[in-house]
N, C-alpha and C positions, 0 to 999 in steps of 0.2 A: 527696140525691145520694150515690152510692157513695164510700167512702173509698179514696183512692189512696196507696199507699206511694211515697215519693219515691225510695228506693233500689231498685236492681234486686235481684232474688232471686239469690243466688250460692251456688255449691257449693264444697266443700273444694278442688277442683282449681284454683280461681282464687286460691289464697293460698299463700304460702310463709312459713316462719319465717326471720327475720333473726338470725344468731348474736349472742349477747351475750358479755360477759366471762366466761371460764371460769377460775375461781380454782383454787388448788392442791388444795382439798378437794372440788372438783366433779368427781369421778371416778365411773364406773359403780358401783363397790362401795359408794358412799355414797348412792346414789339409792334412795328408797323410793317405790313405786307405791301405797302404801296409800291408800284413799279411802273416805269415808262412803257408806253405801247408803240410810239412812233419816233422817228429820228428827230434830233434837235442838236443845235450847236452848243454842246455842253461847255466847251472851253471859253466861249464868250459869255457864259453865265445865263444863257437862255433857259427858260422854263419849258419843260416838255409840254406840248399842246394837248396831249391826251395821256392820262395815266389811269391805272386801275387801282382799286383798293385791296384786291387779292390777286395773286398771280395765276389766275385760271381763266381760260377761254374754252368755249365748246367748239367741237370740230364742225367743219363744213360738210355736214352729212344729212341725208334725208331722214335717217333714223334717229337723229340727235337734235338738230338745231332748227326749230321753228319759232314763231313769235311767242308762244306760251313759255318755252324754255328760256327765251331771250329775256323776258320780263323777270322770270324767277331768278336768273343768274345776275342780272343787273341789280336786283334788290340786295344781293350778297356782295356786290362790288366787282364782279367780273363782266366779261363781254361774251355774247354769243354771236357766232358768225352764221347767219341764216344761209341755208344751203342754196346753191345756185343752179342745181340740176332740175330746174323748173322754168316755166315761162317767165319772161321779164316782168309781166304784169302781176303774176302771183307773188313773185319774190318782193317786188316793190310794195305790194299790198301788205305783206307780212311786216316789212320794215315800218310802214306807216302805222300799222296797228300797235307796234311797240312804242313808237313816238307819241301816239295819241292815248296811250294807256294812262289810267288815273293815277298820277304820281304828283301829289302836291296841288298845283294850280291846273284845273281841268277845264277844258272847253266843254260847254254843255252840249250833249248830243241828243237830248230830248227836250223839245221846246214847243210851245203852243201859244195861240192868241187867246185873250180873255173872252172873246165872243164865240169861241168854239165850244162844242158840246162835250159832256163827260164821255159819251160814246167814242168820240174822236180822240179824247185823251187816253182812254183805255187801249185803243188801237195803237197809238203811238208808243205806249209803254210796252205793249206786246212785241213790237218790232225791235226795240232796243234792249228790253229787259231791265231798264233802269227806271225806278219808281219816283225819282226826284225830277220834277219837270219845271223848267223855268218858264214863266209866263211873260212874254215880251210883246211889245206893241205890234210887231209884224210877224211874230212867231218864229223868228230866226235866232240863232245862237248868240248873235251880237246886237240884237235889237234893244230898244229902251226897256229896261226892266220894270215890270209892273207888279210882280209877285212871284210866289213859289207855291206849287201844289204837289202833294205826295199822295200815295195810296192811302195813307192814314187820315187824310182830310175828308174822305168820302167813302161810302159803301155803295157800290154800283147797284146792288140788289135793293137798296132802300132809298135810292135817289132816282129822280126822273132821268132817263137816258139822254133826253134833249136839254137837260139843265146846263146852264152856261158855266164855264170854268171860273168866271169872275165871282160866282156865288159861293164857291168853296175854297178858293185860293187864300193864302195868307198875303194880304196886300203889302205893298212896298213900305207903307208907313209903319207897319208892325214888324218889319224884318230888321235884323241886325245885318249891316252890310259894311263893306270896306272899300276903300278907293285904291286905284291903281298905284303901285309902288310899295304896297305893304309886303313885308317879308313873310316867308312861310312860318317862321317862328311866331311872329306877331299875329298872323292869322289863326294859328293853332291856339294861341293864348286867348284870343277873342272867343273862339269856339268853346273852350273849356269854361271861361268866365261867365258866358251867357247860357251855357248848357244847351247848345243848339247842335244839330247834326250836320248842317252845311252853312257855309258863309259865302254869299255872292260878292264878287269883286267887280266894281263898275268903274268906268272912266269918268272924267269930269262932267260929261254930258248925261250921265246916268245910263249909258249903254253897258250891257252885260259883257264882261270880259272872261271871267272864270268863275268856277265854283271850287271851294275848298271843303273837303269832307272830313268829318270827325274820324271816320274809319281809316282815312289815309294818314291822319296824324298818328294814329296808333300803329299803323304799318311802318311809318318812318321811325318810330321809337323801337320797334322790333328789328328793324334793319338799318342800323346806324351807318353801315358802310355802303349803302345804296349808291349807285353810280349814275349821276344826273348831269345833263348838259346845262348850259347857261339859262335855258328856258324851263328848267326843272323837269325835263323829260328824260326817260331812261336812255342810256347809251346803248347802241346796237351796231353790230357789224354785219357784213354780208360777203359771201364768196362770189367771185367772178371767174370767167375762163378767158382763154386767149383767142376765142373766135368772135363773140358778139359783144365785146366790151364797149365798143363805141356806141352801141344802142343801150346796153344794160346799165352802164355807169351813170348816164344822165338821169335815167329813171330812178335809180337808187338814191342819187343825190337829191332829187326832187322830193322823194319820200322822206328824206331826213337822215339817211344813213351817216354814221359818224366815221367809220373806217371800213375798208374793204381789203380782201386778200385774194391774190391769184391762187386758185385752188388747183394744184397739179401734183402728180406723183413725183415729178422731177422738174426742178426749176432752173437748172443750168442750161437754158435754151435760148435761142434767138427769139422765139415767140414771146417769152416773158420780157426780154429786153425791149422788144418793139412795143409791147402792151404798156409797160411802165412809161416809156418815153412818150407814146401817143397820149396816154391819159394825163400825164403831168403837163404836157404842152397845151391840151385843151382845157383841163380843169386843174390849174396849178395848186389849188388848196385841197384837192382830194388826197386822202390818206390811203395808200395802197401797200399792203404787205406782199411778199413774194416768197417762192420756194416750191418744192422743198429741196434742200441741199444737204450734203453730209461732209463737206470738207472746206478748207480755207479758200480754195480757188473758186468754188461755187458761191461762197459768201461774198467775196470781193467782186465777183461779176455782177451780182444783184445789187450790192451796195452802190457800185459805180453807175448802175443803170437807174438808180433813184429809188430803190425799194425803201419804204418807210419802216418796215421791219422784215426780218428774214426768218422763215420757218426751217427747222432742222428735222430730218428724219425720212428715211426711205425703207419701207418693209418692216417696220417695227410695230405697227398697229396689230391689235389682236385679231382683226378680220382681214388683214392684208397678207396676200400670198405672192407679192412681187418678187421676193427673194427666191421662192420656190419656182416661180414661172420663168423668170428671166435671169436669175443669179445676180441681181442688182441690189445694192444696199450697203448698210454698215451698222454695226452695233450702236445703239442710241447713245450710250455713255461716251464712247470714243468720239462719235460725231459731235456731240455737244461740247466736249472739252476742246476739240480742235477749232470749231467754229467760234467759240467764245474767245480763244486766243486771237483769232483773226479779227474779231470785232474790236477787241482792245487795241490791237495794232492799228486798225483803221482809224480808231478814235485818236490815237497819239499822232498819226500822220495828218489827219484832216481836221481834227477838232469836232467832227460830227459823230455823235453816238447813235448807232443803229441798233435798236433792241433786237434780241433773238428769242425765238419761241421754240421750245423743244416739243415736237409733235410726234407722239407715239412712244411705245416701249415702256409706258408707265403702268405697272400692275398693282403695286401697293402704294399707300399714301406716302410712305417714307421715300419712295422714288421721286416724288415731287421735290422734297427737300434736297435730295441728291442732285437733281437737275438744276435747281437754283444755285446750290453750292458750286457746281461745276461751271456756272456762268450764265445759265439761261435767265432771262428777265421774266418770262412767264412760260406756262406749259399749255398745250392744247390737248384736250381730252375728248375721246369719243365714247368708248365702252363705259367709262366712268359715269357720264351723264345719261347715257341710253337707259340706265337702270331705274331712272327716277319717274315719279308720277308725271312730271311735266314734259317728258320727252314725247314725241308725236306717235310712237308705235303702240301696238296693242299689248295689253297685259293678258297672259294666258296661263293655264295650268298645264304643265308638262311633267309627267311622272310624279304627280302629287305636289309639285312645287310651283310657286308663282314665278313666271319669267316674263321678260319683255323681248320683243323681236329686235334684232340688230343685224344690219347688213352693211357691207362695204360699198363705197361708191364705185369700186371696180368690179362689182358683181353684176350678173345679168339682171338681177332685180332692179338695181339702180339705173343701169344702162347710161351711166354718166361718161360717155366716151370722151367728152371734152377734157376730162381730168387727165386722160392718158394720151392727149393729142400730141403727135409728133409732126404735125404739118401735112399729113397724108389725107387719105379718104376718110369720110365720116364712118363711124361704126367701131365696134370692138372686135378685135381679132380673137381675143381670148380673155378670160377673167383674170383679174388681179385682186379680187376680194371674194369673200364668202358670205353666205346667208346663214344666220345663226340666232341663238337665244342668249340672253344674259340674265343672271338672277335678279329678280325684282328687289329693289332696295328702299322703296318708300319715297318720302318727300325730299326734294333737292335741298331745302333749307337745313334740315336736320343733318344730312350727310356732309354738306359743304362745311357746316359749322364744326363738325367732328374732324374733318380732314384738316382744315386750317388750324384747329387747335393742336393737332399733332405736329404740324409744321412749326408753329410758334414755339411749342415746348422744345422741339429739337433744336431750334435756333438758339434758345436760351442755354441749352446744354453746350452749344458751341461758342457761347459768349457773345452772341450777336442780337441786336434789336432792330436790324433792318436787313433787307436783301443785299445791298452793296456791302454791308459789314460782314454778312455771312460769307460772301464771295471772297472777301479779304482774309477772314480769319479761319475759314473752314480747314480742317485737316481730314484728308480722305485717304483711306487705306483699301487696298485690294484684298479680297477674301478668297479662301479656298473653298472647294465644295464641302469639305468637312466642317469648316466654320459656318457655312450657310446652314447646314443641318443643326449645328450646335445653337444657332440663333433662335430656333423655334422650340416649342415644347418637345421634350424628348425623354425617353426612358421612364415615362410615367403613363398611366392610363387617365386621360383627361375625362373628367366626370360627365360632361355633357355629350361625350362621344359614345357612352354606353347606352344601348337601346334596351328598353324593358321588353320582356318576352310577352 
């Protein structure tokens, strides 16, 4: 006989947080949203090898996560999982562009020899779009540094096109430079002290290693939570499937990817177990998340298989129609609560803490706080990030309003059949996602700052200054349909809703 769950399947909208005691130290300035991303032996006092500064990651979707959004989200302290429904080469190139992005210490991508002409210099600038050019002995990014030349050092219309770069560059003797080993803070201090726009960093033999730019120092000040690796590069993730992982994973690792996740509508499968074991056997240091699951049994299966984190959620996404098409899924709140209990039990039994990610079902900002309070370590968002300037889709005007395109990986537009792979023939038998629009919302930075501010203030109302403390102290109540209505503006005419004739 089939197994019947006694409790109804519930969504985040059916719960509210009840305030707790807010002490004098429980103020927004003291709240940390730092959270673990991958498994670690917590009982032995190990430090998690990968953490985030905000508990938000972007979904593995064509309409959401490319290299541009990955950089923008890493600046805020989160991680983007670049979509895997593209060629291995293209996905690896996106990852590489994120890792090469100008964050702190930058490898010079525009270089020239001193004996080359200004015409050649202009051509090089046009290719890269970067007007600061390192002049090295052999014209390479890591050659012996001889000087720096920028577009402000010459005017091509007033100079002989065949004039040599050496005639217009700032020579090495007049440059402020630093040696290998300088910290980013020290480099920025030199930039401000000498009122320069860039600082070359050289090795003991005078070979160019990096450039540090004034504008990157300003960017770091604006984004104090930016997520960087040990080489001062942005952290980036990527999605993989259960078909070509033995070819895709090494290409992504070579490109510098920090963490990957198996991208599937249903993770309680033999295919994910095999993929996890194959990948960890060949690349033991690779970090691989898995999912999606909606109950304790599914979590334990993936945790035992070696998942570095487990994603929760089936059918709760705004563009997902899996529940309609197949009758498969579970309310996101109920699934998160049960899987969190399983995660805690697994930790008590093994000493290993396996983070969990609530993926889907989040409509309002306060749903993020609820997901965290219910036990999630972080949340994965698709529709939320698809609305921003940095997402890869087109901005259109529909019915007089700005919107952005947004489609599911289970739609015919995405044709990502690997995400719904059950080991059979290639192709999609039917759609499990729709093609849609979402209201345009502007820049990622402004919106994420507002969202995290709401989460932080709600945590203070609960008497918590960290996510683990929120999970320990949170008091959560179920709400009726009447109380949901009561929670919004009601029985008044809201001024901005009255349209002038």
